[in-house]
C-alpha positions as CSV (number, residue, x, y, z in Angstrom):
1,M,119.0,-17.7,108.7
2,P,121.9,-16.8,111.0
3,A,125.2,-16.4,108.8
4,F,127.1,-19.3,110.7
5,L,124.1,-21.5,110.0
6,F,124.4,-20.5,106.0
7,K,128.1,-21.4,106.1
8,E,127.8,-24.8,107.8
9,L,125.0,-25.7,105.4
10,A,127.2,-24.4,102.5
11,L,129.8,-26.5,103.5
12,A,127.6,-29.6,104.0
13,F,125.8,-29.4,100.8
14,G,128.7,-27.7,98.6
15,G,131.1,-30.0,100.0
16,F,134.7,-29.2,101.7
17,L,136.0,-31.8,99.5
18,R,134.2,-30.5,96.7
19,S,135.7,-26.9,96.9
20,E,139.3,-28.5,97.1
21,E,138.7,-30.5,94.0
22,I,137.1,-27.7,92.3
23,S,140.2,-25.5,93.4
24,A,142.6,-28.3,92.0
25,Q,140.6,-27.8,88.6
26,I,140.7,-24.4,88.4
27,K,144.4,-24.3,89.6
28,E,145.5,-26.4,86.5
29,L,143.4,-24.3,83.9
30,A,145.0,-20.8,85.7
31,E,148.6,-22.1,85.7
32,S,148.6,-23.0,81.9
33,I,147.1,-19.4,81.2
34,L,149.5,-17.8,83.7
35,I,152.6,-19.5,82.2
36,Q,151.7,-18.1,78.8
37,R,151.6,-14.5,80.1
38,G,155.0,-14.7,81.9
39,M,152.9,-14.8,85.2
40,E,152.5,-17.2,88.3
41,L,149.7,-18.0,90.3
42,V,150.6,-17.5,94.2
43,D,147.7,-18.8,95.5
44,I,143.6,-19.5,94.9
45,E,141.1,-19.0,97.5
46,Y,137.5,-20.6,97.1
47,R,135.2,-20.0,99.8
48,I,132.1,-18.3,101.4
49,E,132.3,-14.9,102.4
50,Q,129.2,-13.0,103.7
51,G,126.8,-15.6,102.4
52,R,128.4,-15.8,98.7
53,W,131.3,-17.9,96.9
54,V,134.3,-16.0,96.2
55,L,137.0,-17.2,93.6
56,R,140.1,-15.2,94.5
57,F,143.4,-15.5,92.2
58,F,146.8,-14.1,93.6
59,I,148.9,-13.6,90.6
60,D,152.5,-12.0,90.3
61,K,155.2,-11.7,87.8
62,P,159.0,-12.1,88.4
63,A,159.9,-8.8,86.7
64,G,158.0,-5.5,87.5
65,G,155.2,-7.2,89.5
66,I,151.4,-7.1,88.6
67,T,149.5,-4.2,87.4
68,I,145.6,-3.3,87.4
69,D,145.6,-4.0,83.6
70,D,147.2,-7.6,84.1
71,C,144.5,-8.4,87.0
72,G,141.7,-7.0,84.4
73,E,143.1,-9.1,81.4
74,V,143.5,-12.5,83.5
75,S,140.2,-11.9,85.0
76,T,138.3,-11.7,81.7
77,E,140.4,-14.7,80.3
78,L,139.9,-16.8,83.1
79,G,136.0,-15.9,83.4
80,M,135.6,-16.9,79.9
81,I,137.2,-20.2,80.3
82,L,135.6,-21.0,83.7
83,D,132.0,-20.2,82.2
84,V,132.7,-22.3,79.1
85,K,134.4,-25.5,81.3
86,D,131.4,-25.0,83.7
87,I,133.6,-26.4,86.6
88,I,131.7,-24.3,89.2
89,P,128.1,-25.4,89.9
90,H,126.8,-22.2,91.5
91,S,127.2,-18.3,91.1
92,Y,130.3,-16.8,92.5
93,N,132.5,-13.6,92.4
94,L,135.8,-13.8,90.5
95,E,138.4,-11.6,91.9
96,V,142.2,-11.5,90.6
97,S,144.7,-9.5,92.3
98,S,148.4,-9.0,93.4
99,P,149.5,-11.1,96.4
100,G,150.4,-7.5,98.2
101,L,153.4,-6.3,100.0
102,N,153.4,-9.1,102.9
103,R,152.6,-11.9,100.1
104,P,152.4,-15.5,101.3
105,L,155.4,-17.9,101.0
106,L,153.9,-21.2,100.3
107,K,156.2,-22.9,97.9
108,E,159.8,-23.9,98.1
109,K,160.9,-21.6,95.4
110,D,159.3,-18.8,97.5
111,F,161.9,-19.1,100.0
112,I,164.5,-19.3,97.9
113,R,163.4,-16.4,95.7
114,Y,163.1,-14.0,99.1
115,R,166.4,-14.8,100.6
116,G,167.5,-11.8,102.6
117,K,164.0,-10.6,103.3
118,K,162.4,-10.3,106.6
119,V,159.4,-13.0,106.9
120,T,157.2,-14.1,109.7
121,I,156.5,-17.5,110.0
122,K,154.1,-19.5,112.1
123,T,154.8,-23.4,112.7
124,K,152.1,-26.3,113.1
125,Q,154.1,-27.2,116.4
126,P,156.8,-25.8,118.5
127,I,160.2,-25.7,117.7
128,S,162.3,-25.2,121.1
129,G,159.3,-24.0,122.4
130,R,158.2,-21.5,119.7
131,R,155.9,-21.5,116.8
132,N,156.0,-17.9,115.8
133,F,159.2,-16.4,114.2
134,A,159.9,-12.9,112.7
135,A,163.5,-12.9,111.2
136,V,165.4,-12.7,108.1
137,L,165.1,-15.4,105.8
138,E,168.9,-16.7,105.5
139,D,168.3,-19.6,102.9
140,F,166.3,-22.7,102.0
141,K,168.3,-25.9,101.9
142,E,167.4,-29.5,102.2
143,G,163.5,-29.0,103.1
144,K,164.6,-26.4,105.9
145,V,164.0,-22.9,106.0
146,L,167.1,-21.2,107.6
147,L,166.2,-17.9,109.7
148,I,168.3,-15.3,111.8
149,D,166.2,-13.7,114.6
150,S,166.7,-9.9,115.3
151,E,169.0,-11.4,118.7
152,G,171.2,-13.2,115.9
153,K,169.9,-16.7,116.7
154,K,169.8,-19.2,114.0
155,W,166.6,-21.4,113.4
156,E,166.1,-24.3,111.2
157,V,162.3,-24.7,110.3
158,P,161.3,-27.6,108.4
159,F,159.4,-26.6,105.4
160,E,156.5,-29.3,106.0
161,A,156.4,-27.9,109.9
162,I,155.3,-24.4,108.6
163,E,151.5,-23.5,109.2
164,K,151.7,-20.0,107.5
165,A,154.7,-17.8,106.4
166,R,154.7,-14.3,104.7
167,L,157.1,-11.5,103.8
168,E,157.4,-8.8,106.5
169,I,156.4,-5.5,105.3
170,S,159.6,-3.4,105.4
171,L,158.7,0.3,104.6
């Protein structure tokens, strides 16, 4: 069976809403475990990749970042709890990792935390004719991300207008 058909069937029978429901339940479990460890849940991906379901957690720590040992310990604990709770009705691969250097910015607190850093933002709809921004994150106020681009122009991007935002890698 061609891969695209397999994916369509999986979404039809696994249900796109079902995967969102599963993600929500898993998010609650993961956040309670991570808070106890002084970590945060950055993001969860639950989807089909190359014909197999993958459950991927991106975790971080405010001080010092995530180590391989952190990922291994969280993976073991989450794996045991997910097995006991039996939330996922089929086989899947569990992955736990750090969000990386170009981590996604998903929550309002992410934009506050990374003030002064370079970011890339893509908006759902154009703002003054632009959807893509590469700029310095100046601030986050009253539901708006404040940016300064390389030409010194200031931009206000409503938080709810953001489709995707990431830290820009600066090496």
